[in-house]
C-alpha positions, -999 to +999 in steps of 0.1 A: +000+000+000+010+036-005+013+051+030+020+083+050+037+077+083+032+101+111+052+098+144+079+113+165+093+095+195+111+061+200+078+043+205+070+050+168+102+038+153+096+000+153+063+005+134+081+027+107+108+001+103+084-028+100+063-010+074+093-003+053+106-038+057+072-053+047+074-036+013+048-009+018+055+023-002+060+051+023+054+082+004+061+106+033+072+106+069+057+134+091+075+141+124+076+169+149+104+195+141+138+192+158+140+206+193+170+221+212+185+194+235+217+185+252+243+207+269+247+229+239+210+231+233+215+223+196+184+212+176+180+175+178+160+156+152+133+132+166+139+094+167+114+090+138+131+116+117+165+100+122+151+065+114+133+078+083+165+095+069+185+063+075+158+045+054+161+072+027+125+083+032+113+119+026+106+137+059+082+166+066+081+186+098+053+211+096+046+232+127+008+227+121-015+208+099-044+233+103-036+255+073-046+248+037-011+248+024+000+219+047-032+200+040-028+204+002+008+191+005-004+161+024-032+153-001-007+155-029+010+123-016-022+104-027-018+078+000-040+048+005-038+052+043-019+071+070-003+053+100-001+075+131+020+066+161+025+092+189+028+120+163+021+148+187+001+171+164-037+174+161-050+160+128-079+182+116-107+166+096-093+175+061-061+155+071-081+126+085-101+125+052-071+128+029-059+092+027-083+071+006-089+045+033-084+067+064-059+072+092-050+044+116-034+049+150-013+026+172-024+034+208-006+019+238-037+007+258-068-014+255-092+013+244-114+028+258-093+024+289-065+050+291-073+073+263-049+103+262-013+112+267+003+088+292-015+054+288+016+033+297+025+052+329-011+054+341-018+017+336+011+009+359+004+036+384-031+023+387-019-012+394-035-027+363-026-064+358-028-061+320-028-036+292-022-039+255-022-022+221-051-010+201-053-002+163-078+026+160-094+042+129-090+079+138-117+104+141-117+140+154-120+130+191-092+123+215-086+085+210-123+080+204-122+063+170-134+027+163-110-001+173-099-023+144-076-047+164-063-051+199-039-074+217-034-079+255-002-079+274+003-088+311+020-063+333+046-080+355+047-071+392+080-052+390+077-041+353+085-004+348+070+020+323+102+017+303+100-021+302+063-019+291+070+008+265+095-015+247+071-045+247+042-024+234+062-006+207+072-040+192+037-054+195+022-022+180+044-026+150+033-062+145-003-054+150-003-026+125+011-048+099-017-073+104-043-045+104-030-031+071-030-066+055-067-069+066-074-034+053-059-042+019-081-074+017-112-054+027-117-075+059-108-049+085-140-042+106-135-014+132-158-016+162-170+016+180-157+022+215-179+021+246-177+058+256-192+050+290-162+029+298-136+055+289-107+063+313-083+091+305-045+090+310-036+125+319-002+138+310+024+132+337+032+162+358+066+167+374+047+178+406+035+143+411+069+126+410+078+130+447+073+098+466+047+098+494+059+071+518+026+074+538+007+055+511+004+017+512+034-002+497+016-013+465+008+023+457+043+035+464+057+006+443+033+013+414+042+050+415+079+043+413+077+019+384+050+039+366+074+069+364+105+050+355+127+060+337+111+094+331+104+117+349+115+094+378+099+092+412+122+107+438+129+113+475+155+135+493+184+123+514+208+148+529+194+176+508+200+156+476+173+144+452+175+107+445+155+091+417+142+056+422+141+036+390+132+001+403+117-013+434+100-045+447+080-056+477+100-052+509+102-083+531+108-086+569+089-075+599+080-038+604+083-026+640+049-011+652+047+027+650+075+029+625+072+062+607+067+059+569+099+067+550+121+050+576+148+026+565+142-009+579+176-024+571+209-018+553+195-027+519+172+003+512+140-013+524+116+015+533+086+015+555+054+027+539+019+036+552+013-002+550+041-027+543+074-018+528+092-014+495+128-023+487+146+001+464+167-019+439+179+008+415+184+045+422+201+075+405+217+105+420+214+138+400+241+139+373+251+102+379+244+069+362+217+045+375+231+021+401+220-008+422+211-003+459+243-018+473+265+003+450+246+034+460+250+026+497+287+022+494+289+058+483+261+071+504+259+050+536+224+049+552+217+027+581+185+012+594+164+039+612+174+067+588+143+087+577+140+095+540+126+129+530 
């Protein structure tokens, strides 16, 4: 099929590579424009733009798709369909209507649960036991289009958002290939979503990254892994902010009346409002991630220490 691909971050790259490898004709790749990044704040092309250029594909980075010039340029590609994966720009109706067969989106949840900006993070933070990928035929709403295909994935008890991101990115690429094959055969039948069952995944705010040890241990654990690796849940120790990238359930007995945030042993097991979590990977500002024991060699903290 002749396709337009629209995507920006790492999550979208496997789908682009799979489409090109399967022999689809990718007439154009649309990505968000390069943004300043790094110490020198030089413009950095997005992961999708870099991948597209390696594949020798034409790349377009319009600031908006709302004006007629951009819409006319997109129509000129005469695509059979558009594949959209975390593109980051609103697609107005003239763009949605431009491809002959429509626009199809890879969404990292089982719609209608976790519509919106942060479905991977929110599924883990909520303690969901499973999630998945949906292929949705796009309409003008926020992830409200009919679902053409979906596949479930279990969420492991210590799985982080980064781990789940990689699993769903690969699954999304595979599922989109299957959806396009069905679309080409004329056998793809999207099913409308149940709007009454919709749950929204709000964008992650940096203000919610600080760890609240007073919550029960499953909530603290889900908070940590749902924000790993970015923006990273954190606590303070000695006036220094420490990110926690991985944790697990803390074992052992908790002394009655132990205050939440108190270290229970010499292995970074922390008392919570109920139960405890053991911190297994942490990161000091400006340093590489490290295991708990390596961290404690450089920053000794004994049982009874209270974490901020």
